[in-house]
C-alpha positions in Angstrom: 23.4 -38.2 -93.8 19.8 -37.3 -92.1 17.1 -38.4 -94.4 14.2 -35.9 -93.6 14.7 -33.1 -91.2 12.7 -30.2 -89.6 14.2 -27.4 -88.1 12.3 -24.7 -86.3 9.0 -24.9 -87.8 5.9 -22.6 -86.9 2.5 -23.1 -88.4 -0.5 -20.2 -87.1 -4.2 -20.6 -88.5 -5.4 -17.4 -87.7 -5.4 -16.4 -83.7 -4.2 -20.2 -83.2 -0.7 -21.7 -82.9 -0.4 -24.8 -84.3 3.4 -25.5 -84.3 5.6 -23.6 -82.1 9.5 -24.3 -83.1 9.2 -27.7 -83.8 12.5 -29.4 -84.7 13.6 -33.4 -85.3 15.4 -35.5 -87.8 14.4 -38.9 -89.0 16.8 -41.3 -90.0 16.9 -43.5 -93.5 15.0 -46.7 -92.0 13.8 -45.0 -89.1 10.3 -45.4 -87.5 9.0 -42.4 -85.9 6.0 -41.9 -83.7 4.3 -38.6 -83.2 2.3 -39.3 -80.4 -0.4 -37.1 -78.3 -3.8 -35.8 -77.8 -5.8 -34.5 -80.1 -5.1 -31.1 -81.6 -1.6 -31.0 -80.3 -0.3 -30.5 -84.5 0.4 -33.6 -85.3 -1.7 -33.6 -88.0 -0.4 -30.2 -89.4 2.8 -31.1 -88.8 2.5 -34.2 -91.7 0.5 -31.8 -94.1 3.6 -29.4 -93.6 6.1 -32.7 -94.9 3.8 -33.3 -97.2 3.5 -30.3 -99.2 0.2 -29.9 -98.6 0.6 -26.3 -96.5 4.0 -24.4 -95.9 4.9 -23.3 -92.6 5.3 -19.4 -91.4 8.5 -19.8 -90.3 11.5 -23.1 -90.2 12.5 -25.2 -93.0 12.0 -29.0 -93.8 14.8 -30.5 -95.6 15.4 -34.1 -97.4 18.9 -35.2 -97.5 19.9 -31.4 -96.8 17.8 -30.1 -99.6 15.0 -27.5 -98.7 11.6 -28.9 -99.9 9.7 -25.2 -99.5 9.6 -25.1 -103.5 9.2 -28.6 -104.4 5.2 -29.4 -105.1 3.4 -32.1 -103.1 3.6 -35.0 -106.0 7.6 -34.7 -106.9 8.7 -35.2 -103.0 8.4 -38.6 -103.1 6.5 -39.0 -99.8 3.8 -41.3 -99.2 0.7 -40.3 -97.5 -2.1 -43.3 -95.3 -4.9 -42.2 -93.5 -7.3 -43.1 -91.1 -9.8 -43.5 -93.7 -8.3 -45.5 -96.1 -10.0 -43.9 -99.5 -9.7 -47.1 -101.5 -11.8 -46.6 -104.8 -14.8 -48.5 -104.7 -15.0 -49.2 -108.3 -11.5 -51.1 -109.1 -10.3 -54.0 -107.3 -7.6 -54.8 -105.5 -4.7 -54.5 -107.9 -6.4 -51.5 -109.5 -6.2 -49.3 -106.4 -2.7 -50.7 -106.0 -1.6 -50.1 -109.7 -3.4 -46.3 -109.7 -1.1 -44.5 -108.8 2.1 -46.1 -110.4 -0.2 -45.6 -114.1 -0.4 -42.0 -113.5 3.3 -41.9 -112.4 4.2 -43.5 -115.9 5.5 -46.5 -114.4 5.3 -49.1 -117.7 2.5 -52.0 -117.4 5.0 -55.0 -117.4 6.7 -53.4 -114.6 3.1 -52.1 -112.5 2.5 -55.7 -112.5 5.1 -57.1 -111.1 5.2 -54.6 -108.5 1.2 -55.1 -107.4 1.6 -58.7 -107.3 5.3 -58.0 -104.6 3.4 -55.8 -102.8 0.4 -57.8 -101.8 3.1 -60.9 -101.2 4.7 -58.5 -98.6 1.2 -57.2 -96.9 0.2 -60.6 -96.5 -2.1 -61.1 -99.8 -0.7 -62.0 -102.5 -4.2 -64.0 -103.8 -6.2 -60.8 -103.4 -5.5 -58.9 -106.5 -8.6 -59.7 -108.5 -11.0 -59.4 -105.1 -13.5 -56.5 -104.7 -12.4 -53.9 -102.6 -16.4 -53.6 -100.7 -16.0 -57.3 -99.8 -13.0 -56.8 -98.2 -13.1 -56.6 -93.7 -11.5 -53.5 -92.1 -7.9 -55.2 -91.9 -7.8 -56.7 -95.5 -8.4 -53.0 -96.5 -6.0 -51.6 -94.1 -3.4 -54.2 -96.1 -4.4 -52.9 -99.4 -3.9 -49.0 -98.4 -0.5 -50.1 -96.9 0.1 -51.7 -100.5 -0.6 -49.0 -102.4 1.5 -46.7 -100.6 4.7 -48.6 -100.6 4.3 -49.8 -104.0 6.0 -46.0 -105.2 8.8 -46.9 -103.4 8.2 -43.9 -101.4 11.1 -42.3 -99.4 8.9 -41.3 -96.5 5.8 -42.7 -95.6 3.5 -41.2 -93.2 0.8 -43.0 -91.7 -2.2 -40.7 -89.9 -3.7 -42.5 -87.0 -3.9 -46.0 -89.7 -5.4 -48.2 -87.3 -8.2 -45.3 -85.6 -11.4 -47.0 -87.0 -10.6 -50.5 -86.3 -11.7 -52.2 -83.3 -9.1 -52.6 -80.4 -8.6 -56.7 -81.1 -7.9 -56.2 -84.8 -5.9 -52.7 -83.9 -3.7 -54.8 -81.9 -3.1 -57.6 -84.3 -2.4 -54.8 -87.2 -0.4 -53.1 -85.2 2.9 -55.8 -85.1 2.3 -56.9 -88.8 2.3 -52.9 -89.9 5.6 -52.6 -87.6 7.4 -56.2 -89.0 6.6 -54.9 -92.8 7.8 -51.2 -92.9 11.1 -53.0 -91.2 11.1 -56.0 -93.5 10.8 -52.7 -96.7 13.5 -50.7 -95.0 10.7 -48.0 -94.8 11.1 -44.7 -93.3 8.2 -43.9 -91.9 6.3 -41.1 -89.3 3.4 -42.8 -87.6 1.2 -40.3 -86.4 -1.1 -41.3 -83.4 -2.9 -40.8 -80.2 -2.3 -44.6 -78.7 1.1 -45.3 -76.6 0.2 -48.5 -76.7 0.5 -48.3 -80.3 3.8 -46.2 -80.8 5.4 -48.1 -77.9 4.7 -51.4 -80.6 5.6 -49.8 -83.5 8.3 -47.0 -83.3 12.5 -47.1 -82.7 11.3 -43.5 -81.7 9.0 -41.8 -80.2 7.6 -37.6 -80.8 6.0 -36.7 -77.5 3.5 -33.6 -78.6 1.9 -31.1 -76.6 0.2 -27.8 -77.1 2.0 -27.3 -80.9 5.4 -28.6 -79.6 8.0 -31.8 -79.0 7.9 -31.9 -75.4 10.0 -35.1 -75.3 12.3 -37.4 -77.7 13.5 -40.8 -77.1 12.8 -44.5 -77.5 9.5 -45.9 -76.3 11.2 -47.8 -73.2 13.0 -44.2 -72.4 9.9 -42.6 -72.5 7.8 -44.8 -70.3 10.4 -45.7 -67.6 11.3 -41.8 -67.6 8.5 -39.6 -68.4 10.1 -35.5 -68.9 7.0 -34.0 -67.3 4.1 -34.4 -65.3 1.9 -33.9 -68.9 3.9 -37.2 -70.3 3.6 -39.4 -67.5 -0.4 -38.7 -67.1 -0.6 -39.2 -71.0 0.9 -42.5 -71.0 -1.5 -43.0 -68.2 0.7 -42.7 -65.5 -1.7 -40.8 -63.4 -0.5 -41.1 -59.9 1.2 -37.5 -60.1 0.8 -35.3 -56.9 2.6 -32.3 -55.2 4.6 -32.4 -52.9 8.4 -30.5 -51.0 11.7 -31.4 -50.9 13.6 -30.8 -47.6 17.0 -31.6 -46.8 18.9 -32.1 -43.2 21.8 -34.0 -41.8 20.3 -37.4 -43.2 20.2 -36.6 -46.9 16.8 -35.4 -48.4 13.0 -36.4 -47.6 9.4 -35.5 -50.1 6.9 -34.6 -47.5 3.6 -35.1 -49.5 0.1 -35.8 -48.9 1.0 -39.5 -48.8 3.2 -39.3 -46.3 7.4 -38.8 -46.0 9.4 -40.2 -48.3 13.6 -40.4 -47.7 15.4 -39.9 -51.3 18.7 -41.7 -51.5 19.2 -39.6 -55.1 20.5 -36.0 -55.7 18.0 -33.2 -55.3 17.8 -29.5 -54.4 15.1 -28.2 -52.1 11.7 -26.8 -52.7 8.6 -27.6 -54.2 8.0 -30.5 -56.7 6.0 -32.9 -58.5 6.2 -36.3 -58.2 4.9 -39.4 -60.1 4.4 -42.7 -57.9 5.1 -45.5 -60.7 1.8 -48.3 -60.8 4.2 -50.7 -60.9 6.3 -50.5 -58.2 4.6 -50.8 -55.2 4.1 -54.6 -53.3 1.9 -56.1 -50.8 4.6 -58.1 -49.4 5.2 -55.5 -46.6 9.3 -55.6 -47.7 9.8 -51.8 -48.7 11.4 -49.0 -47.2 8.2 -46.8 -46.7 4.9 -47.3 -46.7 1.1 -45.9 -47.9 -1.7 -46.8 -45.9 -5.0 -46.1 -47.4 -8.2 -48.1 -48.3 -9.4 -50.3 -51.6 -11.8 -48.0 -53.9 -12.0 -50.2 -57.1 -10.3 -53.4 -58.0 -10.6 -53.6 -61.8 -9.6 -57.1 -64.0 -7.6 -56.3 -67.7 -7.1 -60.4 -68.0 -3.5 -60.8 -67.3 -3.3 -57.9 -65.2 -5.2 -55.9 -62.3 -5.7 -52.3 -61.9 -6.0 -51.5 -57.8 -7.2 -47.7 -57.3 -6.4 -46.9 -53.2 -7.6 -43.6 -51.7 -4.9 -42.4 -49.3 -7.1 -39.6 -47.4 -8.5 -37.5 -50.6 -6.3 -38.6 -52.9 -6.7 -41.3 -55.6 -3.9 -43.5 -56.9 -3.5 -46.6 -59.3 -1.1 -49.7 -59.0 -0.9 -52.1 -61.4 -0.5 -56.2 -60.2 -0.4 -59.3 -62.4 -3.8 -61.0 -62.1 -2.6 -63.7 -60.3 -2.2 -61.9 -57.1 -4.8 -62.0 -54.7 -5.8 -58.3 -53.7 -8.4 -56.8 -50.9 -11.8 -55.9 -52.0 -13.4 -52.8 -52.0 -13.7 -50.7 -49.1 -10.8 -52.7 -47.1 -7.8 -50.8 -45.5 -4.8 -52.1 -47.4 -1.4 -51.0 -46.9 1.4 -51.3 -50.0 5.1 -50.8 -49.5 7.7 -49.3 -51.9 11.4 -48.1 -52.0 11.4 -44.7 -53.2 14.5 -45.0 -55.4 12.6 -47.0 -57.8 8.7 -45.9 -57.5 9.0 -41.8 -57.0 10.2 -39.8 -60.1 10.5 -36.1 -59.0 9.4 -33.0 -61.5 10.7 -29.3 -61.3 7.6 -27.4 -60.2 7.7 -25.4 -63.3 7.3 -28.4 -65.6 3.9 -28.8 -67.0 
């Protein structure tokens, strides 16, 4: 049986449609990432699931039971926000114990559970610490321990790493995923950062303008984006218009970048096309070639990003940092295999 089911949920605020016919399920123990830009409806959806607001239409159920008439504090769900909202006048153990006390748990069980969750989040000796003396990463772990302490049926995390610096976020996202999986915690993780979603989630729901535009594993989302919007949001920005023509030799993509033979079965007509940034080569071995000039080379540590101008079209490609690239302003020829490097979208997709 599904843990959480969201079925055709719609929500408006005045004339603004925040959610439009959203449907998905979350299996027990599964970590789902809601991924999308600011204003796409992610946090509104969490509020409806938590019971902090009600949908205009549609239904939300847990294990087949409707939640519409169950108040937030009786749903057994946990929430963790970007602002950790720790009580500054309480130490670590009292912050974690607060919800357990209000829930009526016996003192001996509270003490045992506090010690247990501090061990889980890697802070076993922090029970007596003043929360005002903790680093951002330590505060995040205490907030997570507080969220896990009541054994929530579902844990919802709304941009929980958003207030931390990038290096700390990258370090903690792996720890967070390990903790959630170790505890077999069913979770919904809201983020606008695709790297966080890829690293953490079992399955990703990409949202745009109040709708789910693609659902799949991190690998499926990255390697086969469903629309140009998804591709661009994942920083696969080499999206351009073209036209597919069919002749006796097969299908050909005609575009501002040149003509590319297509070995896959496609229909003729206008299309959007994605040229994947990790599929170009400098060795001239591909079936097709792109000629342009180098506009920028950006060093990113163990990889580097190459920006190439092909006529008036700007394209970006990623190479290992060990590869020697031409300098700015120099001519460059890139080769590619269209079957691996080019993905087509219908003209109606956005």
